[in-house]
N, C-alpha and C positions, 0 to 999 in steps of 0.2 A: 504493500499500499503504499504510495508516495504521500510526504508533506502535506501536498496542498489537499487532498482527498481526506486525511486526517485533522487537518485545521476545519475542513468542510462538516465533519463528521462531530467533531467537538463545539464547535459554533451550533449545529442542529441539537447537540444533547443540552447547551446549555439554556435553550430555549424550549424544550420539550417537558420540563421538570421529572425527567425521569429520576430513578434512582441508581439502577443499573441499567448498561444497554452493551449488549455482544453482538459483534458483526465479521461475520467470514467472508473476505472477498478472494478470489482464487487462493494462494497457499496462506494466506494472511487470516490471523484468528486475531479480533481488538475484544477488550472486554474494557468497561468504564464504568469505573464506580465513582459515584458524586459524594465532597467529604462536606462537613458543614464548617463554617466558621463556626469559633467561638461563640458562644448565642448570652448578648448580657441578660436577657430575661430567658426563663425555661419555656415561655411562651412562643419565643420565636421559630416560623418554619426552615425548614431546611431549603437550603440555596441548591442552585445549578455549581456545579464547581468553575464554570468559567464566566457567569453572570456577577455581574457587581452583587455582592450579600448586602444588603441592608439589615445587621444585625440589632440594631437598636434605635428607637426612635427617643431622641434626646429632644431637650426642649428646642435646639438650634435645626433640629429636623434628622432626616435617615443618612447613620454614617453610611458611607460606603465600604467596604471591608477588604482587604485583598484576599481573593480566593486561593491562592498559593504562593510558595517564597519564589522571589525572582527580582529582577531589575526592573523597576519601572519607568517607563519612558512617556511623556504628557504629550508629545508630538510625534507623529508617523515617521519621522526620519531627523537627522542633527540639520538643524536652521530651518526647520519647517515650523507653520505655525500650531500651537498646541491645540489640543482637541479642545477643550474647556478652559474659560478661567472662572474667580470666583466674580457672581454674579449675570451667569449666563445661564439662560433658560435652555433644558434641554427636555426630550423628548424620550420615552423608553425606547432602549435599544440603542439609543445614540453612544459611540463610542467617548469614555470618559478619558482614556489613558490605556497603554499595553504595558502587559508584562512579560520579561523574558524569561523562558526557564526552559535550561536545558536547549539552549538554541531555535528556540520555538518562542513564537510571539502571541501572546493570548491576550485578545481584547478584552478589557472590564467595558461594560455597557452598562446604562443607568437603567435601572430597573424599574423606573416610573417615569411619567411626565415631572418638570419640578424645576426650579433653581439652583444652581451649583452654588453656595454661602461661602465654603470653605475648600482651598484645596491646601492639604496637610502633607503633601510630598513635593520632594524638589526632583526634577527630571534627572535620569540616571541613578536613583538613590536605590540601594538595596532594602528590600523589604522583606519581612516574615509575613507567613500565611496568619492571615486574619488583622495584620496592620489596618489601623484609621487611613484611607486614602483621601475622602473627601466626605462633606455632608451636603446632603441633598434638601432641600427645602421643598 
């Protein structure tokens, strides 16, 4: 399975809301399981592995957590405009940032419509799984 096909499958899984997904293509077998970000409250719903995980609703809005460990990029390429800035309105599914893990770029998307009130990471910053990346109101 080539990298582009793998990205397509992961992207689809992020929006499908499944806990686990298995795929066989030719001689390749792929099993993907969703890991939950650390929940701030016991009532937090499980989130897809590559979607922005709104784990806590604070007075300032929904915290967007990193779904995995890696390097966070706020733009699609060096020198390009950032995906979002504080005060910018976004729609559900809009890209907020990229996280590079094992040479694969993973898009963190807005979980719902809203306004980005805070960007809490710097471009190129190493982040841990569960780290708060942004706040969406």
